ROTORKE-192959 format. One record per residue (C-alpha): residue number from 0; y negated, x, z. Coordinates in steps of 0.1 Angstrom, whole numbers. Example, Ala and Ser with C-alpha at 12.3 -4.5 7.8 and 13.67 -1.06 7.14 Angstrom:
2
{0; {45; 123; 78}} {1; {11; 137; 71}} 
This chain:
416
{0; {-406; 2445; 1510}} {1; {-423; 2432; 1477}} {2; {-420; 2399; 1470}} {3; {-409; 2387; 1506}} {4; {-430; 2380; 1539}} {5; {-415; 2398; 1567}} {6; {-409; 2370; 1594}} {7; {-431; 2375; 1628}} {8; {-418; 2400; 1650}} {9; {-432; 2398; 1690}} {10; {-433; 2429; 1709}} {11; {-444; 2430; 1748}} {12; {-466; 2459; 1757}} {13; {-472; 2473; 1793}} {14; {-500; 2492; 1801}} {15; {-497; 2527; 1809}} {16; {-523; 2529; 1836}} {17; {-518; 2493; 1849}} {18; {-533; 2508; 1881}} {19; {-563; 2525; 1864}} {20; {-596; 2501; 1872}} {21; {-614; 2515; 1844}} {22; {-591; 2507; 1816}} {23; {-584; 2470; 1832}} {24; {-619; 2463; 1830}} {25; {-626; 2463; 1865}} {26; {-652; 2482; 1882}} {27; {-646; 2504; 1911}} {28; {-663; 2480; 1931}} {29; {-641; 2451; 1928}} {30; {-625; 2435; 1958}} {31; {-593; 2448; 1972}} {32; {-578; 2416; 1969}} {33; {-580; 2411; 1934}} {34; {-563; 2445; 1926}} {35; {-536; 2435; 1949}} {36; {-530; 2407; 1929}} {37; {-533; 2425; 1896}} {38; {-508; 2451; 1909}} {39; {-484; 2422; 1922}} {40; {-485; 2402; 1889}} {41; {-480; 2436; 1870}} {42; {-448; 2444; 1891}} {43; {-434; 2406; 1888}} {44; {-441; 2407; 1848}} {45; {-423; 2440; 1844}} {46; {-394; 2430; 1864}} {47; {-392; 2397; 1845}} {48; {-392; 2415; 1811}} {49; {-369; 2443; 1820}} {50; {-343; 2415; 1835}} {51; {-348; 2394; 1799}} {52; {-338; 2424; 1782}} {53; {-307; 2438; 1804}} {54; {-296; 2402; 1796}} {55; {-303; 2398; 1759}} {56; {-270; 2402; 1748}} {57; {-253; 2382; 1771}} {58; {-278; 2355; 1763}} {59; {-274; 2351; 1728}} {60; {-251; 2369; 1702}} {61; {-265; 2393; 1681}} {62; {-260; 2383; 1646}} {63; {-287; 2403; 1622}} {64; {-256; 2415; 1605}} {65; {-242; 2381; 1596}} {66; {-261; 2372; 1560}} {67; {-247; 2336; 1563}} {68; {-261; 2330; 1598}} {69; {-291; 2306; 1605}} {70; {-306; 2327; 1635}} {71; {-336; 2345; 1630}} {72; {-345; 2377; 1649}} {73; {-374; 2375; 1670}} {74; {-374; 2408; 1692}} {75; {-388; 2412; 1724}} {76; {-384; 2447; 1739}} {77; {-404; 2473; 1762}} {78; {-424; 2497; 1740}} {79; {-442; 2530; 1752}} {80; {-472; 2522; 1769}} {81; {-504; 2518; 1752}} {82; {-536; 2522; 1770}} {83; {-556; 2498; 1751}} {84; {-545; 2464; 1776}} {85; {-573; 2438; 1787}} {86; {-578; 2405; 1802}} {87; {-540; 2397; 1805}} {88; {-535; 2381; 1842}} {89; {-500; 2398; 1843}} {90; {-507; 2431; 1828}} {91; {-484; 2425; 1799}} {92; {-497; 2414; 1764}} {93; {-476; 2401; 1735}} {94; {-483; 2412; 1700}} {95; {-471; 2394; 1668}} {96; {-467; 2415; 1635}} {97; {-446; 2426; 1608}} {98; {-420; 2454; 1620}} {99; {-430; 2488; 1608}} {100; {-466; 2486; 1622}} {101; {-480; 2514; 1644}} {102; {-477; 2500; 1676}} {103; {-439; 2489; 1672}} {104; {-423; 2515; 1691}} {105; {-393; 2496; 1710}} {106; {-375; 2516; 1737}} {107; {-355; 2489; 1748}} {108; {-328; 2460; 1736}} {109; {-336; 2429; 1716}} {110; {-334; 2393; 1725}} {111; {-322; 2372; 1696}} {112; {-337; 2337; 1697}} {113; {-324; 2307; 1672}} {114; {-351; 2301; 1647}} {115; {-364; 2266; 1646}} {116; {-354; 2265; 1610}} {117; {-317; 2264; 1598}} {118; {-324; 2284; 1567}} {119; {-322; 2326; 1572}} {120; {-353; 2338; 1558}} {121; {-356; 2373; 1544}} {122; {-368; 2396; 1567}} {123; {-372; 2432; 1580}} {124; {-352; 2441; 1608}} {125; {-359; 2466; 1638}} {126; {-326; 2486; 1650}} {127; {-325; 2482; 1687}} {128; {-340; 2514; 1705}} {129; {-356; 2526; 1670}} {130; {-386; 2542; 1665}} {131; {-392; 2531; 1631}} {132; {-385; 2497; 1614}} {133; {-367; 2497; 1582}} {134; {-356; 2472; 1560}} {135; {-314; 2463; 1553}} {136; {-304; 2472; 1519}} {137; {-289; 2439; 1515}} {138; {-323; 2423; 1525}} {139; {-343; 2441; 1495}} {140; {-354; 2415; 1468}} {141; {-345; 2429; 1436}} {142; {-365; 2427; 1404}} {143; {-346; 2404; 1380}} {144; {-333; 2424; 1350}} {145; {-345; 2399; 1332}} {146; {-380; 2414; 1336}} {147; {-374; 2436; 1309}} {148; {-376; 2410; 1283}} {149; {-408; 2420; 1267}} {150; {-391; 2454; 1258}} {151; {-362; 2434; 1236}} {152; {-370; 2427; 1202}} {153; {-361; 2392; 1190}} {154; {-336; 2395; 1169}} {155; {-324; 2367; 1144}} {156; {-292; 2368; 1123}} {157; {-282; 2346; 1096}} {158; {-243; 2342; 1089}} {159; {-239; 2333; 1053}} {160; {-202; 2331; 1058}} {161; {-180; 2323; 1026}} {162; {-208; 2305; 1009}} {163; {-227; 2310; 977}} {164; {-226; 2316; 939}} {165; {-244; 2343; 921}} {166; {-270; 2320; 912}} {167; {-273; 2302; 947}} {168; {-279; 2336; 963}} {169; {-304; 2347; 939}} {170; {-325; 2316; 947}} {171; {-315; 2315; 984}} {172; {-329; 2354; 984}} {173; {-361; 2347; 962}} {174; {-371; 2313; 985}} {175; {-364; 2339; 1017}} {176; {-389; 2365; 999}} {177; {-417; 2337; 998}} {178; {-411; 2324; 1034}} {179; {-444; 2332; 1056}} {180; {-434; 2348; 1087}} {181; {-458; 2347; 1118}} {182; {-444; 2382; 1132}} {183; {-445; 2416; 1126}} {184; {-410; 2422; 1111}} {185; {-415; 2458; 1116}} {186; {-424; 2454; 1155}} {187; {-417; 2419; 1169}} {188; {-386; 2404; 1155}} {189; {-354; 2417; 1132}} {190; {-343; 2395; 1109}} {191; {-308; 2404; 1096}} {192; {-288; 2382; 1068}} {193; {-249; 2387; 1065}} {194; {-242; 2381; 1028}} {195; {-203; 2380; 1018}} {196; {-189; 2411; 1006}} {197; {-191; 2405; 970}} {198; {-228; 2399; 971}} {199; {-239; 2427; 996}} {200; {-253; 2450; 970}} {201; {-274; 2420; 952}} {202; {-288; 2411; 984}} {203; {-293; 2444; 996}} {204; {-315; 2453; 963}} {205; {-337; 2422; 961}} {206; {-341; 2410; 995}} {207; {-377; 2414; 1011}} {208; {-388; 2447; 1030}} {209; {-380; 2445; 1067}} {210; {-352; 2422; 1063}} {211; {-320; 2437; 1069}} {212; {-285; 2431; 1053}} {213; {-251; 2431; 1072}} {214; {-214; 2428; 1064}} {215; {-192; 2402; 1079}} {216; {-164; 2424; 1088}} {217; {-156; 2458; 1085}} {218; {-122; 2483; 1083}} {219; {-120; 2508; 1113}} {220; {-108; 2537; 1095}} {221; {-116; 2560; 1070}} {222; {-117; 2553; 1035}} {223; {-82; 2556; 1019}} {224; {-44; 2534; 1011}} {225; {-59; 2502; 1031}} {226; {-58; 2475; 1003}} {227; {-81; 2446; 1007}} {228; {-103; 2464; 1034}} {229; {-138; 2477; 1033}} {230; {-141; 2508; 1057}} {231; {-175; 2516; 1076}} {232; {-184; 2545; 1051}} {233; {-184; 2524; 1024}} {234; {-210; 2500; 1043}} {235; {-232; 2532; 1052}} {236; {-229; 2547; 1016}} {237; {-245; 2515; 1002}} {238; {-272; 2515; 1024}} {239; {-256; 2487; 1047}} {240; {-269; 2490; 1082}} {241; {-257; 2460; 1101}} {242; {-223; 2444; 1107}} {243; {-210; 2412; 1123}} {244; {-178; 2417; 1145}} {245; {-156; 2395; 1163}} {246; {-167; 2362; 1153}} {247; {-147; 2333; 1162}} {248; {-132; 2324; 1132}} {249; {-119; 2360; 1126}} {250; {-103; 2359; 1161}} {251; {-92; 2324; 1154}} {252; {-80; 2325; 1118}} {253; {-72; 2362; 1113}} {254; {-59; 2371; 1149}} {255; {-85; 2395; 1162}} {256; {-81; 2404; 1197}} {257; {-107; 2412; 1221}} {258; {-95; 2449; 1220}} {259; {-96; 2449; 1180}} {260; {-131; 2439; 1182}} {261; {-138; 2464; 1207}} {262; {-122; 2490; 1186}} {263; {-141; 2477; 1153}} {264; {-173; 2478; 1175}} {265; {-167; 2518; 1187}} {266; {-158; 2527; 1151}} {267; {-194; 2508; 1137}} {268; {-217; 2527; 1160}} {269; {-198; 2560; 1157}} {270; {-201; 2555; 1118}} {271; {-240; 2547; 1123}} {272; {-241; 2507; 1118}} {273; {-255; 2486; 1144}} {274; {-230; 2457; 1154}} {275; {-235; 2420; 1162}} {276; {-206; 2417; 1181}} {277; {-194; 2381; 1190}} {278; {-178; 2363; 1222}} {279; {-179; 2329; 1231}} {280; {-154; 2301; 1247}} {281; {-136; 2274; 1235}} {282; {-139; 2235; 1246}} {283; {-115; 2234; 1269}} {284; {-125; 2269; 1288}} {285; {-159; 2250; 1292}} {286; {-148; 2220; 1303}} {287; {-125; 2236; 1331}} {288; {-150; 2257; 1341}} {289; {-137; 2293; 1329}} {290; {-166; 2301; 1307}} {291; {-175; 2330; 1330}} {292; {-140; 2342; 1333}} {293; {-134; 2340; 1295}} {294; {-165; 2359; 1286}} {295; {-155; 2385; 1313}} {296; {-121; 2391; 1297}} {297; {-138; 2398; 1265}} {298; {-164; 2420; 1278}} {299; {-137; 2443; 1296}} {300; {-123; 2460; 1262}} {301; {-158; 2467; 1252}} {302; {-169; 2481; 1283}} {303; {-141; 2505; 1284}} {304; {-145; 2515; 1248}} {305; {-178; 2521; 1245}} {306; {-203; 2549; 1261}} {307; {-231; 2540; 1274}} {308; {-253; 2556; 1248}} {309; {-231; 2533; 1222}} {310; {-246; 2501; 1238}} {311; {-280; 2510; 1224}} {312; {-267; 2500; 1186}} {313; {-249; 2466; 1196}} {314; {-261; 2432; 1199}} {315; {-242; 2402; 1218}} {316; {-241; 2371; 1204}} {317; {-229; 2347; 1224}} {318; {-213; 2315; 1204}} {319; {-197; 2287; 1222}} {320; {-170; 2280; 1199}} {321; {-174; 2244; 1204}} {322; {-208; 2243; 1192}} {323; {-202; 2262; 1163}} {324; {-206; 2239; 1131}} {325; {-201; 2211; 1152}} {326; {-236; 2197; 1154}} {327; {-233; 2204; 1192}} {328; {-255; 2227; 1212}} {329; {-256; 2244; 1244}} {330; {-285; 2231; 1264}} {331; {-312; 2256; 1269}} {332; {-301; 2255; 1303}} {333; {-265; 2263; 1297}} {334; {-274; 2288; 1273}} {335; {-297; 2309; 1300}} {336; {-270; 2304; 1326}} {337; {-245; 2321; 1305}} {338; {-266; 2348; 1290}} {339; {-280; 2358; 1325}} {340; {-241; 2360; 1336}} {341; {-234; 2384; 1306}} {342; {-265; 2404; 1317}} {343; {-254; 2406; 1351}} {344; {-216; 2414; 1342}} {345; {-232; 2443; 1320}} {346; {-252; 2454; 1352}} {347; {-221; 2456; 1374}} {348; {-197; 2469; 1348}} {349; {-217; 2492; 1326}} {350; {-252; 2502; 1338}} {351; {-288; 2484; 1348}} {352; {-303; 2501; 1320}} {353; {-280; 2485; 1294}} {354; {-280; 2454; 1312}} {355; {-319; 2456; 1310}} {356; {-322; 2467; 1273}} {357; {-293; 2447; 1259}} {358; {-302; 2418; 1231}} {359; {-282; 2388; 1236}} {360; {-279; 2360; 1208}} {361; {-273; 2326; 1211}} {362; {-251; 2311; 1184}} {363; {-240; 2274; 1178}} {364; {-255; 2250; 1158}} {365; {-293; 2268; 1161}} {366; {-317; 2248; 1139}} {367; {-355; 2248; 1134}} {368; {-358; 2218; 1158}} {369; {-343; 2235; 1189}} {370; {-348; 2270; 1182}} {371; {-383; 2271; 1200}} {372; {-371; 2256; 1231}} {373; {-340; 2281; 1235}} {374; {-360; 2313; 1224}} {375; {-382; 2303; 1256}} {376; {-356; 2312; 1280}} {377; {-357; 2352; 1293}} {378; {-322; 2362; 1286}} {379; {-320; 2345; 1252}} {380; {-332; 2374; 1227}} {381; {-322; 2361; 1197}} {382; {-301; 2338; 1175}} {383; {-270; 2340; 1152}} {384; {-276; 2313; 1129}} {385; {-247; 2295; 1106}} {386; {-254; 2266; 1084}} {387; {-293; 2266; 1089}} {388; {-294; 2302; 1074}} {389; {-283; 2290; 1038}} {390; {-318; 2268; 1035}} {391; {-347; 2295; 1035}} {392; {-372; 2269; 1048}} {393; {-353; 2262; 1080}} {394; {-342; 2299; 1082}} {395; {-378; 2310; 1082}} {396; {-389; 2281; 1107}} {397; {-362; 2295; 1132}} {398; {-376; 2330; 1128}} {399; {-412; 2320; 1135}} {400; {-399; 2295; 1165}} {401; {-379; 2322; 1179}} {402; {-403; 2350; 1178}} {403; {-431; 2328; 1190}} {404; {-412; 2309; 1218}} {405; {-400; 2344; 1231}} {406; {-434; 2357; 1231}} {407; {-447; 2328; 1247}} {408; {-422; 2323; 1274}} {409; {-441; 2301; 1301}} {410; {-474; 2300; 1282}} {411; {-487; 2271; 1266}} {412; {-473; 2273; 1231}} {413; {-461; 2250; 1205}} {414; {-434; 2256; 1178}} {415; {-441; 2258; 1144}} 
């Protein structure tokens, strides 16, 4: 098994030709008394071996199928006779080696001996009486799904919320356009700016090539008699490619449930939009240890509504509500733990492919100072930035820090 060192399994062999003088290395002129001694010791040794094998189950219970056991398997069993025995005074020789090698052809019961260590080590097991060694399915070491990190392009979103005037938006766009980006916008990092509805056309027209524009909400119906709403088709007709859905401020202030968010996400994907779909827990859930329960409940409607192919157009944004606009921020370890849970949840409830490919942003008081360290975590694939996205210099640093930290991971890199 890749990544595991099989524990040593001892096998005992008896000589197929224990009475053959040539095979034992004796000449035909060896004294009769020496030959008689060898025959005697061979018989005694074999009898002891068989007695040990027959009483194995009575000596120590076999716990090879109990994953919580601290007992480690060391198997002693008679094996198919091998004609290469030399120099053992009893006609028996013990071998040590990994299960599955060519000599391990067990034909008798195993004796389970408690290991010296209290910690059960990963191992391969040889079934009693089997002719080949095979690894238990439960003992196979899985490659962490976060190992697909290099295939997930970092994505930084700026949520401008309900901020700006025509003049300030124009100035912000001009400053963003002047910002020096260290990464290749077309290949290494996605940048998405979510402007207020009234400025979408202006921003889409003037923002630098490579930066995408997102709406902050969307109506999940076709155009019609929906006063005050903006259907998805109106966005795509304007050339808008992205939309932010399910932000905690809309959940809290506009009554959007997780089912509504899931319905909107599905509609957006079907309409050709990329969705940044937000989830996150409140402070009381975090303090009571219910973060994962809350997130699982928010994810369930999404898994029910989206087909597997739909997830390719979805970015998850984990935003702990208690950290949004408060200046508080989850530690890199807290954020990584939660992102890893979400990826595992996707694997268990959607598919491993989706889990490997899903980009999960962190949002919650991300700034130029903490962005590099956060982005160095293998399950953090981007940021959804609030207040700092309204400052071009800070937002540009976050883009550079995020993309650079994500590419560096554990290498010796410095923030910008």
